[in-house]
MISE-613526 format. One line per 8 residues: number of its first residue (from 1); for each residue x, y, z of N, C-alpha, C, O. Coordinates in nm, 3 decimals. Each point is the difference from the previous one (the first is absolute). Layout:
NUM	X:Y:Z:X:Y:Z:X:Y:Z:X:Y:Z | ...
This chain:
1	-0.402:-0.600:2.512:0.037:0.099:-0.099:-0.124:0.064:-0.063:-0.002:0.120:-0.029 | -0.101:-0.202:0.008:-0.123:0.055:-0.058:-0.067:0.098:0.095:-0.063:0.097:-0.043 | 0.075:-0.121:0.173:-0.056:0.095:0.098:0.071:0.135:-0.010:-0.064:0.105:0.010 | 0.195:-0.108:-0.030:0.075:0.125:-0.015:-0.046:0.074:-0.125:-0.021:0.121:0.002 | 0.006:-0.197:-0.113:-0.049:0.062:-0.124:-0.138:0.060:0.020:-0.030:0.108:-0.053 | -0.055:-0.177:0.128:-0.135:0.051:0.025:0.004:0.131:0.078:-0.081:0.090:-0.025 | 0.174:-0.078:0.119:0.013:0.124:0.076:0.047:0.116:-0.088:-0.042:0.114:0.020 | 0.128:-0.146:-0.117:0.053:0.105:-0.088:-0.111:0.061:-0.083:-0.006:0.122:-0.017
9	-0.080:-0.205:-0.035:-0.099:0.051:-0.093:-0.140:-0.047:0.037:-0.045:-0.106:-0.043 | -0.021:0.185:0.122:-0.140:-0.022:0.033:-0.080:0.097:-0.087:-0.002:0.119:0.030 | -0.064:-0.167:-0.137:-0.065:0.092:-0.094:-0.111:0.085:0.062:-0.030:0.108:-0.051 | -0.031:-0.156:0.158:-0.106:0.080:0.063:0.057:0.116:0.081:-0.062:0.106:0.009 | 0.178:-0.126:0.050:0.058:0.103:0.086:0.103:0.088:-0.071:0.028:0.111:0.044 | 0.027:-0.160:-0.153:0.108:0.074:-0.068:-0.034:0.020:-0.147:0.000:-0.095:-0.078 | -0.028:0.214:0.042:-0.026:0.034:-0.141:0.114:0.090:-0.050:-0.023:0.112:-0.044 | 0.144:-0.164:0.053:0.118:0.076:-0.040:0.105:-0.096:-0.053:-0.009:-0.121:0.017
17	0.110:0.179:-0.083:0.112:-0.080:-0.049:0.081:-0.052:0.119:0.000:0.061:0.108 | 0.067:-0.172:-0.128:0.088:-0.053:0.103:0.123:0.089:0.013:0.046:0.058:-0.099 | 0.006:-0.048:0.219:0.125:0.071:0.024:0.115:-0.087:-0.049:-0.015:-0.122:-0.011 | 0.132:0.182:-0.019:0.111:-0.079:-0.055:0.038:-0.121:0.086:0.024:-0.108:-0.053 | -0.018:0.125:0.185:0.037:-0.114:0.084:-0.107:-0.108:-0.001:0.032:-0.118:0.015 | -0.159:0.156:-0.032:-0.106:-0.099:-0.008:0.008:-0.078:-0.132:-0.021:-0.122:-0.002 | 0.052:0.194:-0.107:0.016:-0.069:-0.129:0.114:-0.101:0.008:-0.013:-0.113:-0.047 | 0.127:0.155:0.106:0.115:-0.090:0.010:-0.032:-0.122:0.086:0.041:-0.111:-0.032
25	-0.114:0.132:0.141:-0.039:-0.111:0.086:-0.092:-0.096:-0.076:0.017:-0.122:0.008 | -0.113:0.177:-0.082:-0.093:-0.084:-0.077:0.076:-0.078:-0.108:-0.029:-0.117:-0.023 | 0.125:0.181:-0.044:0.080:-0.067:-0.102:0.080:-0.113:0.063:0.009:-0.110:-0.057 | 0.050:0.135:0.173:0.079:-0.104:0.068:-0.085:-0.118:0.043:0.039:-0.115:-0.018 | -0.155:0.143:0.074:-0.089:-0.108:0.043:-0.049:-0.080:-0.120:-0.001:-0.123:0.003 | -0.041:0.193:-0.111:-0.049:-0.072:-0.117:0.113:-0.081:-0.064:-0.025:-0.109:-0.052 | 0.147:0.159:0.055:0.113:-0.076:-0.053:0.025:-0.126:0.081:0.028:-0.106:-0.057 | -0.039:0.117:0.187:0.018:-0.118:0.087:-0.110:-0.103:-0.027:0.028:-0.120:-0.005
33	-0.151:0.165:-0.011:-0.111:-0.092:-0.029:0.021:-0.067:-0.136:-0.020:-0.121:-0.013 | 0.060:0.200:-0.089:0.025:-0.056:-0.133:0.112:-0.104:0.004:-0.008:-0.103:-0.066 | 0.114:0.132:0.142:0.111:-0.094:0.012:-0.045:-0.129:0.066:0.039:-0.109:-0.042 | -0.122:0.120:0.146:-0.051:-0.119:0.068:-0.084:-0.084:-0.096:0.010:-0.122:-0.001 | -0.094:0.188:-0.079:-0.081:-0.073:-0.098:0.090:-0.064:-0.106:-0.022:-0.115:-0.037 | 0.121:0.188:-0.010:0.092:-0.054:-0.100:0.076:-0.120:0.056:0.020:-0.099:-0.071 | 0.023:0.106:0.197:0.069:-0.113:0.062:-0.092:-0.121:0.010:0.044:-0.114:-0.022 | -0.169:0.136:0.054:-0.098:-0.109:0.007:-0.012:-0.068:-0.136:0.006:-0.123:-0.008
41	-0.023:0.202:-0.099:-0.013:-0.059:-0.133:0.129:-0.067:-0.045:-0.003:-0.097:-0.076 | 0.117:0.147:0.122:0.127:-0.059:-0.043:0.017:-0.142:0.053:0.082:-0.075:-0.053 | -0.156:0.038:0.154:0.008:-0.135:0.055:-0.084:-0.099:-0.079:0.007:-0.120:0.026 | -0.086:0.166:-0.122:-0.092:-0.087:-0.073:0.059:-0.053:-0.131:-0.068:-0.076:-0.069 | 0.191:0.113:0.033:0.069:-0.051:-0.119:-0.081:0.009:-0.128:-0.027:-0.103:-0.064 | -0.012:0.222:0.026:-0.063:0.024:-0.129:0.078:0.112:-0.068:0.095:0.053:0.058 | -0.135:-0.017:-0.180:0.062:0.114:-0.067:-0.016:0.127:0.081:0.088:0.086:0.001 | -0.202:-0.075:0.068:-0.023:0.118:0.083:0.092:0.003:0.121:0.017:0.105:0.063
49	0.043:-0.218:-0.030:0.092:-0.003:0.114:0.142:0.034:-0.043:0.090:0.011:0.084 | -0.068:0.007:-0.214:0.133:0.032:-0.048:0.008:0.135:-0.069:0.092:0.078:0.025 | -0.189:-0.049:-0.112:0.008:0.121:-0.083:-0.063:0.120:0.069:-0.108:-0.010:0.057 | 0.176:0.123:-0.062:-0.058:0.125:0.054:-0.123:0.040:-0.080:-0.019:-0.043:-0.114 | -0.064:0.127:0.174:-0.117:0.049:-0.073:-0.033:0.142:0.043:0.028:0.043:0.111 | -0.088:0.026:-0.205:-0.046:0.137:0.026:-0.128:-0.010:0.081:-0.090:-0.078:-0.033 | 0.081:0.157:0.138:-0.119:0.000:0.084:-0.092:0.118:-0.027:-0.122:-0.012:0.004 | 0.182:0.127:-0.032:-0.080:0.121:-0.018:0.077:0.100:-0.085:0.122:0.016:0.015
57	-0.194:0.053:-0.104:0.056:0.111:-0.078:-0.101:0.114:0.007:-0.119:-0.021:-0.025 | 0.165:0.141:0.057:-0.085:0.117:0.003:0.066:0.111:-0.080:0.122:0.016:0.003 | -0.206:0.062:-0.076:0.055:0.115:-0.071:-0.052:0.129:0.062:-0.087:-0.002:0.087 | 0.140:0.114:-0.133:-0.038:0.130:0.054:-0.135:0.049:-0.052:-0.040:0.112:0.034 | -0.029:-0.191:-0.114:-0.132:0.038:-0.050:-0.112:-0.080:0.066:-0.114:0.004:-0.046 | 0.146:-0.075:0.154:-0.102:-0.073:0.074:-0.025:-0.140:-0.049:-0.091:-0.067:0.050 | 0.168:0.019:-0.147:-0.016:-0.136:-0.049:0.079:-0.095:0.090:0.111:0.032:0.044 | -0.170:-0.148:-0.018:0.063:-0.095:0.089:-0.022:-0.142:-0.051:-0.109:-0.035:-0.045
65	0.214:-0.045:0.052:-0.007:-0.141:-0.035:0.045:-0.079:0.121:0.098:0.037:0.066 | -0.169:-0.146:-0.034:0.041:-0.086:0.110:0.006:-0.144:-0.047:-0.064:-0.038:-0.098 | 0.140:-0.042:0.169:0.019:-0.141:-0.029:-0.136:-0.067:-0.018:-0.088:0.013:0.084 | 0.072:-0.085:-0.193:-0.126:-0.066:-0.030:-0.078:0.068:-0.112:-0.085:-0.062:-0.062 | 0.114:0.191:0.036:-0.064:0.072:-0.110:0.062:-0.046:-0.133:0.105:-0.064:-0.001 | -0.172:0.099:-0.111:0.059:-0.024:-0.132:0.132:0.076:-0.009:0.012:0.109:0.056 | 0.087:-0.166:-0.125:0.132:0.065:-0.006:0.003:0.121:-0.092:0.100:0.071:-0.006 | -0.209:-0.046:-0.067:-0.012:0.118:-0.086:-0.109:0.090:0.054:-0.116:-0.040:0.006
73	0.152:0.161:0.033:-0.097:0.097:0.053:-0.012:0.117:-0.096:0.093:0.078:-0.016 | -0.209:-0.066:-0.049:-0.027:0.114:-0.087:-0.052:0.111:0.091:-0.109:-0.011:0.057 | 0.187:0.118:-0.044:-0.029:0.103:0.100:-0.112:0.095:-0.040:-0.068:0.056:0.087 | 0.046:-0.037:-0.218:-0.099:0.097:-0.044:0.048:0.144:0.010:-0.077:0.093:-0.025 | 0.204:-0.071:0.061:0.056:0.135:0.013:0.054:0.048:-0.134:0.064:-0.075:-0.073 | -0.092:0.202:0.042:0.054:0.065:-0.119:0.106:0.100:0.046:-0.028:0.091:0.078 | 0.148:-0.110:-0.127:0.112:0.084:0.040:0.058:0.067:-0.124:-0.039:-0.031:-0.113 | 0.133:0.121:0.134:0.067:0.071:-0.109:0.151:0.006:0.029:0.042:-0.017:0.115
81	0.038:0.040:-0.220:0.143:0.018:0.024:0.024:0.108:0.106:-0.068:0.103:0.002 | 0.163:-0.129:0.085:0.029:0.089:0.112:-0.064:-0.049:0.129:0.044:0.039:0.109 | -0.148:-0.123:-0.118:-0.062:-0.055:0.120:0.095:-0.102:0.063:0.085:-0.059:-0.067 | -0.100:0.041:0.198:0.085:-0.089:0.077:-0.081:-0.119:0.048:-0.109:0.017:0.056 | 0.161:-0.136:-0.077:-0.059:-0.121:0.057:0.094:-0.047:0.110:0.117:-0.030:-0.026 | -0.167:0.024:0.148:0.075:-0.054:0.111:-0.067:-0.128:0.045:-0.123:-0.008:0.004 | 0.202:-0.091:0.030:-0.061:-0.123:0.049:0.085:-0.057:0.113:0.121:0.019:0.007 | -0.191:-0.088:0.081:0.063:-0.066:0.113:-0.034:-0.148:-0.008:-0.117:-0.037:-0.010
89	0.218:-0.047:0.014:-0.016:-0.144:-0.016:0.039:-0.069:0.130:0.108:0.025:0.055 | -0.196:-0.112:-0.006:0.030:-0.084:0.116:0.007:-0.144:-0.046:-0.088:-0.047:-0.073 | 0.192:-0.024:0.114:0.018:-0.139:-0.039:0.067:-0.075:0.115:0.066:0.059:0.085 | -0.085:-0.191:-0.084:0.065:-0.081:0.102:0.069:-0.119:-0.064:-0.041:-0.050:-0.105 | 0.144:0.006:0.171:0.072:-0.120:-0.040:-0.021:-0.103:0.110:0.035:0.027:0.115 | -0.091:-0.144:-0.146:-0.024:-0.100:0.103:0.126:-0.045:0.072:-0.008:-0.051:0.112 | 0.123:0.069:-0.175:0.126:-0.038:0.065:0.062:0.116:0.076:0.105:-0.015:0.062 | -0.169:0.130:-0.066:0.045:0.116:0.078:0.120:0.071:-0.057:0.062:0.080:0.069
97	-0.027:-0.107:-0.194:0.117:0.065:-0.060:-0.039:0.132:-0.064:-0.118:0.029:-0.021 | 0.219:0.051:-0.011:-0.022:0.131:-0.063:-0.052:-0.018:-0.142:0.033:-0.098:-0.068 | -0.115:0.193:0.025:-0.058:-0.002:-0.134:0.050:0.118:-0.081:0.047:0.099:0.054 | -0.058:-0.113:-0.186:0.028:0.110:-0.091:-0.129:0.036:-0.072:-0.081:-0.087:-0.032 | 0.063:0.217:0.008:-0.122:0.053:-0.061:0.038:0.076:-0.127:0.106:0.063:-0.008 | -0.194:-0.069:-0.092:0.018:0.079:-0.122:-0.136:0.044:-0.050:-0.099:-0.073:0.010 | 0.094:0.195:-0.065:-0.123:0.053:-0.060:0.041:0.066:-0.130:0.101:0.070:-0.008 | -0.182:-0.093:-0.096:0.031:0.060:-0.129:-0.128:0.030:-0.075:-0.098:-0.073:0.010
105	0.101:0.182:-0.084:-0.108:0.032:-0.094:0.030:-0.075:-0.128:0.106:0.017:-0.060 | -0.200:-0.101:0.017:0.023:-0.080:-0.120:-0.026:0.088:-0.121:-0.112:0.010:-0.050 | 0.218:0.053:0.004:-0.005:0.090:-0.114:0.139:0.003:-0.061:0.088:-0.076:0.040 | -0.070:0.162:-0.136:0.131:0.011:-0.060:0.059:0.136:0.037:-0.066:0.101:-0.026 | 0.182:-0.092:0.083:0.090:-0.108:0.038:-0.043:-0.065:0.132:-0.059:0.065:0.086 | 0.089:-0.193:-0.072:-0.036:-0.076:0.119:0.122:-0.008:0.091:0.100:-0.061:-0.035 | -0.110:0.123:0.152:0.112:-0.004:0.095:-0.052:-0.031:0.139:-0.114:0.032:0.035 | 0.198:-0.095:0.043:-0.030:-0.029:0.140:0.130:-0.031:0.071:0.103:-0.023:-0.063
113	-0.110:0.023:0.194:0.114:-0.043:0.080:-0.053:-0.073:0.122:-0.107:0.034:0.052 | 0.180:-0.133:-0.006:-0.037:-0.073:0.120:0.050:0.077:0.122:0.112:0.051:0.000 | -0.196:-0.043:0.102:0.042:0.067:0.123:-0.059:-0.073:0.120:-0.086:-0.087:-0.017 | 0.130:0.120:0.135:-0.040:-0.072:0.120:-0.120:0.060:0.070:-0.041:-0.048:0.105 | -0.016:0.153:-0.162:-0.117:0.066:0.057:-0.117:-0.012:-0.097:0.020:-0.005:-0.122 | -0.140:-0.001:0.175:-0.119:-0.012:-0.082:-0.069:0.132:-0.028:-0.117:0.001:-0.038 | 0.185:0.111:0.056:-0.057:0.132:-0.027:0.058:0.054:-0.131:0.121:0.008:-0.016 | -0.212:0.030:-0.077:0.042:0.042:-0.132:-0.076:0.123:-0.046:-0.109:0.029:0.049
121	0.168:0.043:-0.143:-0.071:0.109:-0.067:0.045:0.004:-0.146:0.116:-0.024:-0.033 | -0.213:0.055:-0.054:0.025:0.010:-0.143:-0.063:0.131:-0.047:-0.119:0.022:0.019 | 0.200:0.064:-0.082:-0.053:0.122:-0.060:-0.032:-0.033:-0.145:0.087:-0.042:-0.076 | -0.212:0.062:0.039:-0.042:-0.032:-0.136:0.053:0.102:-0.099:0.008:0.120:0.030 | 0.029:-0.168:-0.148:0.042:0.090:-0.107:-0.070:-0.040:-0.129:-0.087:-0.088:0.001 | 0.122:0.150:-0.112:-0.071:-0.024:-0.126:0.013:-0.144:-0.048:-0.086:-0.047:-0.075 | 0.190:-0.025:0.115:0.014:-0.141:-0.041:-0.104:-0.089:0.068:-0.020:-0.114:-0.043 | -0.045:0.163:0.147:-0.100:-0.078:0.072:-0.142:0.020:-0.053:-0.093:-0.067:0.045
129	0.075:0.160:-0.140:-0.135:0.029:-0.052:-0.052:-0.123:-0.074:0.058:-0.044:-0.099 | -0.168:-0.009:0.149:-0.067:-0.113:-0.065:-0.129:-0.028:0.073:-0.021:0.044:0.113 | -0.065:-0.119:-0.179:-0.131:-0.033:0.056:0.012:-0.083:0.127:-0.075:0.019:0.096 | 0.170:-0.112:-0.094:0.016:-0.088:0.116:0.148:-0.015:0.032:0.068:-0.086:-0.056 | -0.019:0.171:0.146:0.139:-0.009:0.045:0.005:-0.094:0.120:-0.066:0.023:0.101 | 0.144:-0.128:-0.114:0.013:-0.098:0.107:0.121:0.036:0.086:0.111:0.016:-0.050 | -0.136:-0.004:0.180:0.108:0.015:0.096:0.018:-0.138:0.064:-0.087:-0.048:0.072 | 0.201:-0.013:-0.099:0.026:-0.136:0.046:0.084:0.005:0.127:0.102:0.069:0.006
137	-0.146:-0.142:0.095:0.068:-0.008:0.129:0.048:-0.143:0.016:-0.078:-0.093:-0.019 | 0.204:0.073:0.054:0.054:-0.134:0.015:0.084:-0.010:0.126:0.057:0.098:0.047 | -0.051:-0.221:0.007:0.089:-0.028:0.112:0.078:-0.127:-0.030:-0.041:-0.083:-0.081 | 0.154:0.071:0.147:0.078:-0.122:-0.009:0.085:-0.014:0.126:0.037:0.098:0.065 | -0.007:-0.222:-0.034:0.094:-0.028:0.108:0.141:0.001:-0.060:0.016:0.013:-0.122 | 0.083:-0.025:0.206:0.137:-0.007:-0.049:0.045:-0.145:-0.015:0.118:-0.028:-0.022 | -0.213:-0.065:0.033:0.032:-0.141:-0.014:0.016:-0.039:-0.147:-0.032:0.078:-0.089 | 0.081:-0.198:0.066:0.024:-0.048:-0.136:-0.130:-0.028:-0.076:-0.007:0.026:-0.120
145	-0.094:-0.079:0.188:-0.123:-0.041:-0.067:-0.112:0.099:0.023:-0.012:0.057:0.109 | -0.071:-0.037:-0.212:-0.110:0.097:0.006:-0.127:-0.064:-0.054:0.005:-0.101:-0.070 | -0.118:0.160:0.103:-0.130:-0.057:-0.035:-0.029:0.005:-0.150:-0.056:-0.095:-0.054 | 0.094:0.203:-0.014:-0.030:0.015:-0.142:0.113:0.072:-0.072:0.084:0.064:0.062 | -0.085:-0.075:-0.195:0.087:0.082:-0.084:-0.091:0.097:-0.073:-0.086:-0.041:-0.078 | 0.104:0.169:0.104:-0.082:0.105:-0.057:0.070:0.055:-0.124:0.123:0.011:-0.002 | -0.200:0.024:-0.101:0.058:0.051:-0.124:0.070:0.134:0.020:0.094:0.032:-0.074 | -0.136:0.046:0.172:0.059:0.132:0.021:0.115:-0.003:0.101:0.107:0.055:-0.026
153	-0.130:-0.119:0.140:0.096:0.005:0.110:0.091:-0.122:0.011:0.096:0.001:0.077 | -0.123:-0.105:-0.152:0.080:-0.122:0.013:-0.054:-0.087:0.112:-0.122:-0.012:0.016 | 0.211:-0.049:0.062:-0.041:-0.090:0.108:-0.054:0.081:0.119:0.072:0.081:0.058 | -0.199:-0.104:-0.025:-0.064:0.072:0.111:-0.084:-0.098:0.081:-0.016:-0.116:-0.037 | -0.037:0.166:0.148:-0.084:-0.084:0.085:-0.148:0.040:-0.004:-0.086:-0.084:0.022 | 0.056:0.210:-0.048:-0.140:0.043:-0.007:-0.007:0.133:-0.075:0.097:0.075:-0.005 | -0.213:-0.048:-0.052:-0.019:0.123:-0.076:-0.146:0.045:0.007:-0.091:-0.081:0.013 | 0.071:0.213:-0.022:-0.132:0.062:-0.004:0.009:0.114:-0.101:0.106:0.061:-0.015
161	-0.217:-0.031:-0.054:-0.003:0.110:-0.096:-0.112:0.097:0.034:-0.112:-0.041:0.032 | 0.142:0.170:-0.038:-0.101:0.106:0.008:-0.006:0.062:-0.139:0.104:0.026:-0.061 | -0.225:-0.001:0.010:-0.016:0.057:-0.133:-0.065:0.138:0.010:-0.102:0.017:0.067 | 0.163:0.080:-0.134:-0.049:0.139:-0.002:-0.017:0.042:-0.145:0.066:-0.054:-0.089 | -0.155:0.148:0.064:-0.007:0.063:-0.131:0.080:0.129:0.009:-0.022:0.081:0.089 | 0.115:-0.063:-0.183:0.082:0.122:-0.001:-0.035:0.078:-0.125:0.030:-0.043:-0.112 | -0.093:0.158:0.132:-0.043:0.086:-0.110:0.114:0.089:-0.045:0.093:0.024:0.076 | -0.099:0.026:-0.199:0.103:0.093:-0.048:-0.001:0.128:0.086:-0.098:0.030:0.067
169	0.209:0.044:-0.071:0.004:0.126:0.075:-0.106:0.097:-0.052:-0.039:-0.005:-0.117 | -0.007:0.091:0.204:-0.095:0.102:-0.041:0.071:0.100:-0.091:0.115:0.036:0.026 | -0.181:0.007:-0.131:0.059:0.099:-0.090:-0.010:0.137:0.066:-0.089:0.022:0.081 | 0.180:0.073:-0.116:-0.006:0.133:0.059:-0.135:0.069:-0.025:-0.047:0.075:0.086 | -0.015:-0.099:-0.201:-0.130:0.061:-0.030:-0.108:-0.053:0.095:-0.095:0.071:0.033 | 0.111:-0.196:0.010:-0.099:-0.062:0.090:0.008:0.059:0.140:-0.099:0.003:0.073 | 0.219:0.046:-0.033:0.020:0.054:0.134:-0.068:0.136:0.018:-0.022:0.041:0.114 | -0.011:0.029:-0.221:-0.053:0.136:0.012:-0.141:0.002:0.047:-0.058:0.108:0.015
């Protein structure tokens, strides 16, 4: 499988974006490799062999978090109301079961919903204006037991936070 991935993306010969079918093939191969690794760890009878975990989170501003990094990522990005934050979350369950994903801007009002996909978008508004707006990403399995109880999401298995600075909207006089 790694040989196939190597053929898809040879950085010396290809200085272009992957084609859609190449992206899908790479996603499928990486998913199979992640599942094999998760199955291996599931045989070792530890918390890591039971609880799902987030492997990677990327946003549309070039920020990326991977397994092993600190769970709080200060992005250094300054945004304004009307800006869009998109993020893609990859996670695995060592037991191979389906996961639920949730993303929320920790502000008032605080809302989120659980869904079966790790792709999210949040349009910032005036309620998000603050020096450090935390975007909290959480996953959970559909099983009875979970790794932690989070103050925001309740029973979850893993969480990561991205922090942005959200400035007030530009005044009309400033636009001139």
